[in-house]
C-alpha positions in Angstrom: 0.0 0.0 0.0 2.9 2.4 0.6 3.3 5.0 -2.1 -0.3 5.0 -3.2 -3.1 7.3 -2.1 -6.4 5.5 -1.4 -9.0 7.9 -2.8 -11.8 6.4 -0.8 -10.3 7.4 2.6 -11.8 10.4 4.4 -9.9 13.5 3.5 -8.3 11.9 0.4 -9.8 14.5 -1.9 -8.0 17.4 -0.2 -4.7 15.5 0.1 -4.8 14.6 -3.6 -5.7 18.2 -4.6 -3.0 19.6 -2.3 -0.3 17.4 -3.8 -1.4 18.4 -7.3 -1.3 22.1 -6.2 2.2 21.7 -4.7 3.4 20.1 -8.0 2.1 23.1 -9.9 3.5 25.6 -7.5 0.1 26.8 -6.2 -0.3 28.0 -2.6 -3.9 26.9 -2.0 -5.7 25.8 1.1 -5.2 22.2 0.1 -1.5 22.7 -0.6 -1.1 24.4 2.8 -2.9 21.5 4.5 -0.7 18.9 2.9 2.3 20.9 3.8 1.2 20.7 7.4 0.9 17.0 7.2 4.2 16.4 5.2 6.2 14.7 8.0 3.5 12.1 8.8 2.5 11.6 5.2 6.1 11.0 4.2 6.5 8.5 7.0 3.6 6.7 5.5 5.3 6.6 2.1 3.5 9.5 0.3 5.7 11.6 -1.9 5.2 15.2 -1.0 6.9 17.7 -3.4 8.3 20.9 -2.0 6.0 21.7 0.9 5.3 25.3 1.7 7.1 26.8 4.7 5.2 28.0 7.7 2.0 26.4 6.5 0.0 26.6 9.7 0.3 30.4 9.8 -0.3 30.8 6.1 -3.4 28.6 6.3 -4.9 30.4 9.2 -4.3 33.8 7.5 -5.9 32.6 4.3 -8.9 31.4 6.1 -9.1 34.7 8.1 -9.3 36.7 4.8 -12.3 34.8 3.6 -14.2 34.8 6.9 -12.5 36.1 10.0 -15.2 34.9 12.4 -15.1 31.3 11.1 -11.3 31.0 10.5 -10.7 29.1 13.8 -13.4 26.5 13.2 -12.5 26.0 9.5 -8.9 25.6 10.4 -9.7 22.9 13.0 -12.1 21.2 10.6 -9.4 21.0 7.9 -6.8 19.6 10.4 -9.3 17.0 11.5 -9.8 15.9 7.8 -6.0 15.7 7.4 -5.6 13.7 10.6 -8.4 11.3 9.6 -6.7 10.6 6.3 -3.3 10.1 8.1 -4.8 7.7 10.6 -6.5 5.6 7.9 -3.4 5.5 5.9 -1.4 4.5 8.9 -3.8 1.6 9.7 -3.4 0.1 6.2 0.3 0.5 6.2 0.8 -1.5 9.4 
């Protein structure tokens, strides 16, 4: 299973989109989220190209621009999606 991204896992859509955005040099919400998860994703065998530096701060700022009142809850929801994907991937890689 290492090296492949199961698209039916929770959060896989954002991880796949984030990797594609990183490959194309785009600093999107998905790319920032994948950059946050880079250490664990790499440990699970996922190739992450050139993660963005300081992704936590940049993600929160980006979310704050769109809707300052909802930035905190949106940030936490995105992190939960990432962690859900990472945990599912970890389970199948054991």
